Wavefront OBJ file of the C-alpha trace (Angstrom):
o trace
v 92.169 16.226 -41.593
v 88.559 15.359 -42.483
v 87.493 14.946 -46.095
v 83.925 15.232 -47.274
v 82.932 12.170 -49.333
v 79.533 12.073 -51.006
v 77.422 9.121 -49.892
v 75.722 7.471 -52.842
v 72.568 5.547 -52.009
v 70.660 2.731 -53.596
v 67.056 1.761 -53.052
v 64.934 -1.087 -54.317
v 61.247 -1.567 -53.845
v 59.903 -4.984 -54.810
v 56.821 -7.120 -54.519
v 56.485 -10.865 -54.914
v 53.341 -12.818 -55.604
v 53.268 -16.613 -56.115
v 50.085 -16.314 -58.214
v 51.880 -16.929 -61.507
v 53.663 -20.033 -60.185
v 50.550 -22.134 -60.808
v 50.926 -21.422 -64.524
v 54.395 -23.000 -64.660
v 54.774 -26.573 -65.858
v 55.308 -29.193 -63.137
v 58.969 -29.908 -62.413
v 60.857 -32.480 -60.353
v 64.529 -33.158 -59.660
v 66.101 -35.896 -57.547
v 69.554 -36.646 -56.088
v 71.137 -39.071 -53.645
v 73.676 -38.077 -51.010
v 75.966 -39.981 -51.230
v 75.629 -41.752 -54.577
v 78.492 -44.140 -53.739
v 78.103 -45.922 -50.397
v 78.944 -49.051 -48.450
v 76.248 -51.581 -47.434
v 74.124 -50.137 -44.628
v 75.567 -46.607 -44.897
v 72.925 -43.881 -44.328
v 71.647 -42.296 -47.549
v 69.599 -39.138 -48.036
v 67.283 -38.837 -51.012
v 66.698 -35.169 -51.816
v 63.972 -34.011 -54.183
v 62.747 -30.632 -55.376
v 59.372 -30.104 -57.017
v 57.217 -27.351 -58.454
v 53.459 -27.771 -58.970
v 53.628 -31.385 -57.796
v 51.428 -32.685 -54.963
v 52.878 -36.159 -54.384
v 56.042 -38.087 -55.158
v 56.722 -41.806 -54.997
v 60.209 -43.306 -55.003
v 60.728 -46.876 -56.190
v 63.815 -49.030 -56.596
v 64.643 -51.862 -58.929
v 67.134 -54.172 -57.204
v 64.488 -56.558 -55.769
v 66.528 -56.929 -52.558
v 66.031 -53.762 -50.527
v 62.550 -52.944 -49.293
v 61.256 -49.846 -47.552
v 60.712 -50.491 -43.812
v 57.917 -51.347 -43.272
v 57.112 -52.489 -46.823
v 54.493 -50.401 -48.590
v 51.257 -52.420 -49.070
v 51.289 -53.950 -52.533
v 55.044 -53.545 -52.981
v 56.387 -56.833 -54.297
v 59.238 -55.757 -56.538
v 61.521 -53.877 -54.166
v 61.926 -50.497 -52.578
v 58.781 -48.334 -52.612
v 58.052 -45.313 -50.393
v 54.390 -45.050 -51.302
v 52.977 -41.577 -51.914
v 54.716 -38.708 -50.138
v 52.948 -35.355 -49.947
v 55.179 -32.533 -51.146
v 55.155 -28.825 -51.837
v 58.624 -27.723 -52.806
v 61.494 -29.857 -51.618
v 61.914 -32.854 -49.386
v 64.408 -35.151 -47.735
v 63.875 -38.897 -47.374
v 66.494 -40.445 -45.099
v 67.403 -44.122 -45.218
v 69.257 -44.649 -41.950
v 70.339 -48.179 -42.958
v 70.975 -47.418 -46.636
v 70.935 -50.241 -49.161
v 72.664 -53.609 -49.329
v 73.180 -53.670 -53.110
v 73.408 -51.220 -55.994
v 70.045 -49.778 -56.927
v 68.449 -47.421 -59.427
v 65.730 -45.291 -57.858
v 62.976 -43.538 -59.788
v 60.955 -40.618 -58.456
v 57.503 -40.318 -60.009
v 55.562 -37.058 -59.670
v 51.763 -36.840 -59.250
v 49.135 -34.095 -59.049
v 46.557 -33.681 -56.253
v 44.338 -36.413 -57.772
v 47.252 -38.913 -57.948
v 47.518 -38.573 -61.725
v 51.050 -39.259 -62.958
v 52.544 -36.063 -64.414
v 55.058 -37.743 -66.733
v 58.038 -36.681 -64.589
v 60.289 -39.529 -63.469
v 63.893 -38.508 -62.749
v 66.223 -41.337 -61.709
v 69.310 -41.717 -59.568
v 71.685 -44.690 -59.353
v 73.331 -45.568 -56.055
v 76.407 -47.763 -56.220
v 77.130 -49.954 -53.213
v 80.715 -51.137 -52.790
l 1 2 3 4 5 6 7 8 9 10 11 12 13 14 15 16 17 18 19 20 21 22 23 24 25 26 27 28 29 30 31 32 33 34 35 36 37 38 39 40 41 42 43 44 45 46 47 48 49 50 51 52 53 54 55 56 57 58 59 60 61 62 63 64 65 66 67 68 69 70 71 72 73 74 75 76 77 78 79 80 81 82 83 84 85 86 87 88 89 90 91 92 93 94 95 96 97 98 99 100 101 102 103 104 105 106 107 108 109 110 111 112 113 114 115 116 117 118 119 120 121 122 123 124 125
Protein backbone atom coordinates (compact mmCIF):
# COMPACT_ATOMS: atom_id res chain seq x y z
CA UNK A 1 0.00 0.00 0.00
CA UNK A 2 1.44 3.37 -1.07
CA UNK A 3 1.87 6.18 1.43
CA UNK A 4 2.15 9.82 0.47
CA UNK A 5 5.25 11.40 2.06
CA UNK A 6 5.86 15.12 1.66
CA UNK A 7 9.18 15.90 -0.02
CA UNK A 8 10.96 18.72 1.75
CA UNK A 9 13.44 20.64 -0.37
CA UNK A 10 16.47 22.75 0.30
CA UNK A 11 18.07 25.32 -1.95
CA UNK A 12 21.18 27.42 -1.66
CA UNK A 13 22.31 30.16 -3.96
CA UNK A 14 25.86 31.39 -3.43
CA UNK A 15 28.51 33.52 -5.04
CA UNK A 16 32.23 33.56 -4.40
CA UNK A 17 34.67 36.31 -5.25
CA UNK A 18 38.39 36.19 -4.37
CA UNK A 19 38.56 40.01 -4.35
CA UNK A 20 38.71 40.25 -0.56
CA UNK A 21 41.51 37.68 -0.31
CA UNK A 22 44.09 40.34 -1.18
CA UNK A 23 43.16 42.15 2.03
CA UNK A 24 44.11 39.16 4.21
CA UNK A 25 47.51 39.08 5.87
CA UNK A 26 50.12 36.83 4.23
CA UNK A 27 50.22 33.31 5.67
CA UNK A 28 52.52 30.31 5.29
CA UNK A 29 52.58 26.81 6.76
CA UNK A 30 55.10 24.02 6.19
CA UNK A 31 55.30 20.27 6.91
CA UNK A 32 57.52 17.33 6.03
CA UNK A 33 56.22 13.90 5.06
CA UNK A 34 57.69 11.90 6.71
CA UNK A 35 59.35 13.80 9.56
CA UNK A 36 61.24 10.68 10.70
CA UNK A 37 63.20 8.96 7.93
CA UNK A 38 66.22 6.81 7.16
CA UNK A 39 69.22 8.18 5.20
CA UNK A 40 68.29 8.58 1.54
CA UNK A 41 64.55 7.96 2.07
CA UNK A 42 62.35 10.16 -0.17
CA UNK A 43 60.87 13.18 1.63
CA UNK A 44 58.09 15.52 0.54
CA UNK A 45 58.07 19.10 1.75
CA UNK A 46 54.53 20.47 1.63
CA UNK A 47 53.75 24.17 2.00
CA UNK A 48 50.59 26.24 1.90
CA UNK A 49 50.58 30.00 1.40
CA UNK A 50 48.18 32.90 1.09
CA UNK A 51 49.22 36.25 -0.43
CA UNK A 52 52.79 35.03 -0.85
CA UNK A 53 54.58 35.14 -4.22
CA UNK A 54 57.77 33.20 -3.48
CA UNK A 55 59.09 30.77 -0.89
CA UNK A 56 62.64 29.67 -0.18
CA UNK A 57 63.51 26.61 1.88
CA UNK A 58 66.89 26.40 3.62
CA UNK A 59 68.46 23.80 5.89
CA UNK A 60 71.00 24.05 8.65
CA UNK A 61 72.92 20.77 8.83
CA UNK A 62 75.78 21.88 6.53
CA UNK A 63 75.94 18.39 4.99
CA UNK A 64 72.99 18.07 2.61
CA UNK A 65 72.84 20.38 -0.38
CA UNK A 66 70.09 20.87 -2.93
CA UNK A 67 70.98 19.19 -6.26
CA UNK A 68 72.33 21.10 -8.09
CA UNK A 69 73.44 23.58 -5.41
CA UNK A 70 71.76 26.97 -5.60
CA UNK A 71 74.28 29.67 -6.67
CA UNK A 72 75.63 31.35 -3.56
CA UNK A 73 74.57 28.54 -1.23
CA UNK A 74 77.51 27.75 1.01
CA UNK A 75 75.87 26.75 4.27
CA UNK A 76 73.73 23.78 3.26
CA UNK A 77 70.40 22.99 1.71
CA UNK A 78 68.81 25.87 -0.22
CA UNK A 79 66.06 25.62 -2.86
CA UNK A 80 66.39 29.18 -4.09
CA UNK A 81 63.19 31.11 -4.78
CA UNK A 82 60.14 29.04 -5.71
CA UNK A 83 57.16 30.81 -7.25
CA UNK A 84 53.94 29.96 -5.43
CA UNK A 85 50.27 30.81 -5.34
CA UNK A 86 48.55 28.60 -2.83
CA UNK A 87 50.20 25.31 -2.01
CA UNK A 88 53.18 23.38 -3.26
CA UNK A 89 55.08 20.14 -3.01
CA UNK A 90 58.87 19.93 -3.11
CA UNK A 91 60.04 16.32 -3.41
CA UNK A 92 63.50 15.19 -2.34
CA UNK A 93 63.84 11.80 -4.02
CA UNK A 94 67.08 11.03 -2.14
CA UNK A 95 66.07 12.61 1.18
CA UNK A 96 68.74 13.69 3.63
CA UNK A 97 71.75 11.94 5.13
CA UNK A 98 71.56 13.58 8.58
CA UNK A 99 68.98 15.27 10.79
CA UNK A 100 68.10 18.74 9.59
CA UNK A 101 65.95 21.71 10.52
CA UNK A 102 64.39 23.36 7.48
CA UNK A 103 63.06 26.91 7.39
CA UNK A 104 60.59 28.21 4.82
CA UNK A 105 60.82 31.95 4.23
CA UNK A 106 57.96 33.77 2.49
CA UNK A 107 58.42 36.71 0.08
CA UNK A 108 56.18 39.10 -1.85
CA UNK A 109 56.34 39.76 -5.61
CA UNK A 110 59.34 42.10 -5.17
CA UNK A 111 61.30 39.48 -3.15
CA UNK A 112 60.75 41.37 0.11
CA UNK A 113 60.77 39.04 3.11
CA UNK A 114 57.30 38.98 4.71
CA UNK A 115 58.42 37.97 8.21
CA UNK A 116 56.95 34.46 7.87
CA UNK A 117 59.42 31.64 8.51
CA UNK A 118 57.82 28.38 9.70
CA UNK A 119 60.25 25.54 10.44
CA UNK A 120 60.18 21.77 10.35
CA UNK A 121 62.71 19.32 11.83
CA UNK A 122 63.43 16.05 10.06
CA UNK A 123 65.06 13.33 12.13
CA UNK A 124 67.22 10.82 10.29
CA UNK A 125 67.78 7.47 12.00
